[in-house]
C-alpha positions in Angstrom: 21.6 26.2 7.3 22.3 25.9 10.9 21.3 22.8 12.9 19.8 24.6 15.8 17.6 27.6 16.3 18.8 30.5 18.4 17.5 33.8 19.3 20.2 35.4 17.2 18.9 33.5 14.1 15.4 34.7 14.8 16.5 38.3 15.3 18.5 38.3 12.1 15.7 36.9 10.1 13.2 39.1 11.8 15.4 42.3 11.4 15.7 41.6 7.6 12.0 41.3 7.1 11.2 44.2 9.5 13.6 46.6 7.7 12.1 45.6 4.4 8.6 46.2 5.7 9.6 49.6 7.2 11.2 50.9 4.1 9.0 49.2 1.5 5.6 49.9 0.1 3.9 49.8 3.5 5.7 53.0 4.6 4.9 55.2 1.6 1.2 56.0 2.5 2.2 56.6 6.1 5.0 58.9 5.1 2.7 60.9 2.8 0.2 61.2 5.7 2.9 62.3 8.0 4.0 65.0 5.6 0.5 66.7 5.7 -0.3 66.0 9.3 0.8 67.9 12.4 3.4 66.4 14.7 0.9 64.5 16.9 -0.6 62.7 13.8 2.9 62.0 12.4 3.9 60.3 15.6 0.7 58.1 15.6 1.2 57.4 11.9 4.8 56.3 12.4 3.8 54.3 15.5 1.2 52.5 13.4 3.7 52.0 10.6 6.2 50.5 13.1 3.5 48.3 14.6 2.3 47.1 11.2 6.0 46.5 10.1 6.7 44.4 13.2 3.7 42.2 12.7 4.3 42.0 9.0 7.9 41.0 9.6 7.0 38.5 12.2 4.4 37.0 9.9 7.0 36.7 7.0 9.5 35.0 9.3 6.8 32.6 10.5 5.5 32.0 7.0 8.9 30.9 5.6 9.5 28.6 8.5 5.9 27.2 8.4 6.2 26.5 4.6 9.4 24.6 5.3 7.9 22.6 8.0 4.8 21.7 5.9 7.1 20.7 3.0 9.2 18.5 5.3 6.1 16.9 6.8 4.8 16.1 3.3 8.2 14.5 2.3 8.2 12.5 5.5 4.7 11.3 4.9 5.5 10.4 1.3 8.6 8.5 2.4 6.5 6.6 5.1 3.9 5.7 2.5 6.5 4.6 0.0 8.1 2.4 2.7 4.7 1.0 3.6 4.0 0.2 0.0 7.3 -1.5 -0.5 6.9 -3.6 2.7 3.4 -4.6 1.7 4.6 -5.6 -1.8 7.5 -7.6 -0.5 5.2 -9.5 1.8 2.7 -10.1 -1.1 5.5 -11.3 -3.3 6.5 -13.9 -0.7 2.9 -15.1 -0.3 2.5 -15.2 -4.1 5.7 -17.3 -4.4 4.2 -19.8 -2.0 1.4 -20.4 -4.6 4.0 -20.8 -7.3 5.9 -23.4 -5.3 2.8 -25.3 -4.3 2.2 -28.5 -6.3 -1.3 -29.9 -7.0 -1.8 -33.7 -7.6 -5.6 -34.1 -7.8 -8.8 -32.3 -8.7 -9.6 -31.9 -5.0 -6.3 -30.2 -4.3 -6.8 -28.0 -7.4 -10.2 -26.9 -6.1 -8.7 -26.0 -2.7 -5.7 -24.3 -4.4 -8.1 -22.3 -6.7 -10.2 -21.2 -3.7 -7.2 -20.2 -1.7 -5.6 -18.3 -4.5 -8.9 -16.5 -5.4 -9.3 -15.5 -1.8 -5.7 -14.3 -1.6 -6.1 -12.3 -4.8 -9.2 -10.6 -3.5 -7.5 -9.8 -0.1 -4.4 -8.6 -2.0 -6.5 -6.1 -3.9 -8.4 -5.0 -0.8 -5.1 -4.5 1.1 -3.5 -2.6 -1.7 -6.5 -0.4 -2.6 -5.6 2.4 0.0 -2.0 2.4 -1.2 -2.2 2.1 -5.0 -4.4 3.6 -7.7 -7.2 1.6 -9.2 -5.3 1.4 -12.4 -2.3 -0.1 -10.7 -4.5 -2.6 -8.9 -6.4 -3.4 -12.2 -3.0 -4.0 -13.9 -2.1 -6.8 -11.5 -3.7 -9.4 -13.7 -3.2 -7.7 -17.1 -1.9 -10.0 -19.8 1.9 -10.4 -20.0 3.8 -9.6 -23.2 4.9 -13.1 -23.9 2.9 -16.4 -23.4 4.1 -18.6 -20.7 4.3 -22.4 -20.7 4.7 -24.7 -17.8 5.8 -28.3 -18.3 5.0 -29.1 -14.6 1.4 -28.1 -14.8 -1.2 -30.7 -13.5 -3.8 -29.8 -16.1 -5.1 -26.9 -18.1 -6.9 -25.3 -15.1 -3.9 -25.6 -12.9 -1.8 -24.1 -15.8 -4.2 -21.1 -15.9 -3.7 -20.5 -12.1 0.1 -20.8 -12.5 -0.1 -18.2 -15.3 -2.1 -15.9 -13.0 0.5 -16.4 -10.2 3.3 -15.7 -12.6 1.6 -12.5 -13.9 0.9 -11.4 -10.4 4.6 -11.9 -9.4 5.7 -9.9 -12.5 3.3 -7.1 -11.7 4.2 -6.9 -8.0 7.9 -6.9 -9.0 7.3 -4.0 -11.3 5.5 -2.1 -8.6 8.5 -2.7 -6.3 10.8 -1.3 -9.0 8.5 1.7 -9.4 8.4 2.5 -5.7 12.1 1.8 -5.1 
């Protein structure tokens, strides 16, 4: 494949399609009509054949190039979406890690922590909903395969939030692996 488009490339591609159109199935009915018509009709018939062949060849050349452009545009859009998803997931992983590192020392702090995490979780789902399927979003808080224990947990409720944070980190990491 050449890096640039020249008139020579177009003429060669066009000539290939035009010759095929002129000698292919399109010319058979015109040739039959030309055999039974007088000279004036034969000229008009072959002129119509040439005209149709030129337009058919031009369309075939355009169609191949257009299909290639559409395919490349789709690939570019998919790549941009993939990069957008990965950037969003990386950002969310960092935000989730901040909940993991945060320590809670009282019931008041735990209530604030819980409210902030629940709000973060809701905004995370809202932000990811245009990028991921509903099944992927629903799986973010699906149970993990092995139970987790935390010796540094403040109490049972804090432990439950830490388990949710850990599960969310695991799911986001798996999504990153999937889209990488």
